[in-house]
Every structure is written in C-alpha cells, then in structure tokens.
N, C-alpha and C positions, 0 to 999 in steps of 0.2 A: 321609785325605780331609778330616776335620774341620778340621785345621790349615789346609788350602788354602781351605776355605770361610770360616774365621775371618779369614784374611788378606784374602781377597777382600771380605768385608763391611767390614773396616776401611779398605780402599783406596777403597771406594765410599761414603764419608761415613756409614758405619754402617748402610746399607740396601742390600741386593742384590736385584735382580730376577732372576727365573728366566732371562730371556733373557741377562743378563750372565753368570750362572753357566754356562749352556750354552756360551757363547762361550769360557769358560775350561775347558771340558771336564768340567763337573760336571753330572750328569744330574738330571732332575726327580725321579727315584726316590731319588737320594742326598739331595736337599733334603727330600723328604717323610720319609725315614727319620730324618734329623737332627732335623727338627721333632718327629716322633713321640717321639724319645728325649729331647727337651728340650735338645738341644745348640744349636739355633737356634729362633727363635720366628717363626711366620708372623703378620705384622701386617695383611696384606691379601692379596688374591688375587695370587700371584706376587711377593710382597715379603717379605723376611725380615730379621730383625735378630738380634743376639746376645742370649741370655737375660739378664734382669735389667737391660737397657738401657731407658731411657725412650724410646719412639718419638717422633720429631719429626713430629707429625701434618701440619703445614704442608708439610714436605718430602715426606712420603710421598704426600699427596694430589696435590702438583704432579708427582711422578714418575708417578702413575697417569694424570693428565689434563694433558698439557702445554699445553693452551690455557686452562687455569684461571688466572685472575689474582685475587689476593686484593684485596678491596675492602671498602668500608663499615667496619663495626666492626673487622674483622680488620686492615684497612689502618691504621686509627687506632691499633690496638694495636702494630703493627709500627713505626709512626712515633712511638711513645711519647706518644700524644695521647689515649689512652683512660683513663677514670677507673677502669676495672676490666677484668679479662680477659674477653673475650667468651665467653658460654656456648656459642655455636655459631659455627663458622667461616663467614665470608661470602666469597663469590667470585663473579666475573662470567665469563660465557661468551658467545660469539656467539649470537645468536638462532637461528641455523641449526643449533646443536648439538642432537642428539637424545640424551637420557639414557635408559638402560634403565629399565624399570619396577622393577627390583630395586635401583636406585640408593639408597644409604643416605640417611637423613634427617639425617645428621651435618653436612651443609652447607646453608647458606641460599644458594641460587643466585639470582643476578640475571642478566637477559639484556639485551643491548644489540645494536644493529645491528653487523654485521660490520665496517663501515668505522670504527666508533668503538671497537671492542674494544681495540685496542692503544694507543690514544691515552693518553699520560701514564703509560706503564709505567716502572717502575724496578726495580732489584734491591735487596732489603733482606735483612739477616741475620735469620733466625728466632731465637727465644730460645735455641735449641740451636746457633746459629752456622752453619746451612746457608743458602745463598743461595736466596731464593724471589722470585718475581715478584709485584709488587703495584703498585697505582697510586700515583703521586706524591701529595703532600699536597693540592695544588690540585684534582686530579681527585677525590680522596677527599672533599673538602669538597663539591664539586658533586654527587657521588653521594649523599652523606648528605642534602643538601637535596632532590635529586630524589626520593629514596625516603623522605621524611619521614613518610609515612603508615605505613611499615613499620619505622620506627626510633622508639624511645621518646624522648620530649621531652627527658629529662635528658641522654641521650647526644648528641642534636643540639645542645643549647645548650652543653654542655661542650666538644664538638668545635669549635664556632665560637669560643668564648672562648679555648680553647687556641691555635687558629690565629691569632686576633687578637693574641695575646701573643707569637707567635714572631718572633724577629728576622730569620729567614730566609724569611719569607713573601714570595710573589711575587704581588702584587695584579694585575699586568698579565696574568700567565698565568691567574690565577683568573678574571679578566674575560673572557679569550678562551674559556676552557672554558665559562663560564656562558653566553656568547653562543651557542656551538655547541649546548649543551643547552637553550637557550631558558629559562633560569631567572634571567636578569640581574635583573629587578625583584624577584623573591622573595629572591634572595641579597642584593641591595642593602638591602632592608628589614631583614634580620637583621643585616647588618654595620654599618649606620648606627648602630645602638644600641651595638655593641661597640667600634667604632673611634673 
C-alpha cells in the first residue's frame, strides 16, 4: 500500500489530499497509519507529502483554499521583485469569505470586494516549480500602494523602483488598475519621482 501512496503523491505534484487518496482507493486509516509510522508526513489537515521533502507552502495553502490569490509581498517575491523573502505569506480573499477562528496566523490576509478579487490574476511558478495563482505585477503594485500603511516603507519604495526599471512594465494597465482602485494621484506622486 505504501508504494501506491508514494506513487500517488509523486503524480500529484508532491502533495496528496485525503480526498484524492480516497478516490484512488486508499483509506483515511491507511494515511494515518503511514503518517504515524513516518512513511508520509502530514503537513496540514488532509494533506500529505513524502518524508524529508520540503513542503511548498504556497502550493499547499492554495490547495487548501482555492479562492486564495497571492498578493502584496508574496506576489512581489513570485515576480522576482522583492528585496528579500517575505517573513509571512500575503494573500487576498473576497470580503465575503469567512475564516474559522482557528485559522492559522501564518498568512497575512487582505480582503477585497468580490467583483475585484480575480482582476489581474496570473499563474506563476513557486520556487518549488508548482503553479500558483497570484496577481500580475501591475495589480501587485496597486495593492502595495493601497496597503501602504500595512507595508514597510523600504518594501514599498523597493517595489516601485523595481517596477520602474522593468522593461516589460505596462503603464497603461497600471493606470487602469489605479483608476479602479482610486489611487491614481497617490501612485502618480510616487512614480513621478522614479520614472
């Protein structure tokens, strides 16, 4: 049975959920036994990896919450625009999302109106090579400016400088997003110094 679970984990990008195992005919009891024996490792409720593997937190969280979109410092990191690895993962959820009281404090959660939640999404590879959903760079810049009271000044200025230096920047799209989020004047005052 262990060989079946091992194969299943490998075919599911290194992470298997209990529901996927059950579809393959592997019971919860078997997963619990394998985890207790150290043959697999439980990394989150209903999610398992092979032992001695480094878990891809970005991928694991996105598997747990499919409406989660990486944003702010984490999106900057995924776009290779962060000066350092973020200490805490940042993600955005629709404002109608209710999180349980036991939700871990490992994520810095931002909320946005449901109609704006998926605007500017893109798929990016995590540092482990898994595809994760994040905001495009223009949406990320707008989010950083909108949340400037929750972002340290050094990260904000570094992000804007890095964006200004990018050959692939899309100032028209940035302007459209800034208009939607009503930060055009604030963003312009930052960018006039850098561009």
